[in-house]
C-alpha positions in Angstrom: -63.7 -18.4 14.8 -67.0 -19.6 13.3 -69.0 -18.0 10.6 -72.0 -16.1 11.8 -74.4 -16.7 9.2 -77.3 -15.0 11.3 -75.1 -11.6 10.9 -74.4 -12.6 7.1 -78.3 -12.9 6.6 -78.8 -9.4 8.3 -76.3 -7.9 6.2 -78.0 -9.2 3.1 -81.2 -8.1 4.4 -80.2 -4.6 5.4 -78.3 -4.1 1.8 -81.6 -5.2 0.2 -83.7 -2.7 2.1 -81.2 0.0 1.8 -81.6 -0.5 -1.9 -85.2 -0.3 -1.6 -85.7 -3.7 -3.0 -88.1 -6.5 -2.2 -87.0 -10.1 -1.7 -88.9 -11.2 -5.1 -86.9 -8.5 -7.0 -83.3 -9.8 -5.7 -84.4 -13.3 -6.4 -85.4 -12.5 -10.1 -82.0 -11.1 -10.5 -80.2 -14.0 -8.7 -82.4 -16.7 -10.2 -83.4 -18.0 -6.8 -86.7 -18.6 -5.4 -88.0 -16.2 -2.5 -88.2 -18.9 0.2 -84.6 -19.5 -0.3 -83.6 -15.8 0.1 -86.0 -15.7 3.0 -84.2 -18.7 4.6 -80.7 -17.1 3.9 -81.7 -13.7 5.5 -83.0 -15.6 8.5 -80.0 -17.9 8.8 -82.0 -21.0 7.9 -80.1 -21.9 4.9 -76.4 -21.4 3.9 -75.9 -20.0 0.4 -73.3 -21.6 -1.7 -70.4 -19.6 -2.9 -72.3 -19.3 -6.3 -75.8 -18.1 -4.8 -73.4 -15.7 -2.5 -72.0 -14.1 -5.5 -75.2 -13.8 -7.4 -76.7 -12.2 -4.3 -73.6 -9.8 -4.2 -74.1 -9.0 -7.9 -77.9 -8.3 -7.5 -77.2 -6.0 -4.7 -74.1 -4.3 -6.2 -72.1 -5.4 -3.3 -68.7 -7.4 -2.5 -68.6 -10.7 -0.7 -66.6 -9.1 2.2 -69.5 -6.6 3.0 -71.6 -9.6 3.9 -69.0 -12.2 5.2 -67.0 -9.4 7.1 -69.4 -6.5 7.5 -66.8 -4.1 5.7 -68.1 -1.0 4.0 -65.4 -0.1 1.7 -67.7 -1.7 -1.2 -70.1 1.1 -0.8 -67.7 3.7 -1.6 -66.6 1.7 -4.8 -70.2 1.5 -5.7 -71.2 5.1 -5.0 -68.1 6.2 -7.2 -69.2 3.9 -10.0 -72.7 5.6 -9.8 -71.2 9.0 -10.1 -69.1 7.7 -13.1 -72.2 6.5 -14.8 -74.1 9.7 -14.1 -71.3 11.8 -15.6 -71.1 9.9 -18.8 -73.6 11.8 -20.9 -72.1 15.3 -19.6 -70.8 17.8 -22.2 -67.4 19.4 -21.8 -68.9 22.5 -19.9 -70.6 20.3 -17.4 -67.5 18.3 -16.4 -65.5 21.4 -16.1 -68.1 22.8 -13.7 -68.3 19.4 -12.0 -64.3 19.4 -11.6 -64.5 22.9 -10.1 -67.2 21.8 -7.8 -65.3 19.0 -6.6 -62.1 21.3 -6.2 -64.1 23.4 -3.9 -65.5 20.5 -2.2 -62.2 19.1 -1.3 -60.9 22.4 0.1 -63.6 22.5 2.6 -63.7 21.4 6.3 -66.8 19.5 7.0 -65.4 18.2 10.5 -66.6 21.4 12.6 -70.3 21.4 13.8 
């Protein structure tokens, strides 16, 4: 089983676009040049582990998202974003949020 660098590049590009980032923005975060990122996204260059980890950090992703195509990292990212958003909530807002989450858990969204 070989490594599909074309698919890795597609996953990186897809994640970048999902986040609404331009290549130049990601490159700035990773401290790499834009030609290199473009080449990685088009499977013309193979990133080192160091560069791959910097890309993961810049795109708030995990290596397995790009290497294996797993999506569990996205749930973790979303959970972290929710946690960051509620940090400024006072006690009343947190209580309301907990009530809403309790209600939400009780709902059955499987039916059309």
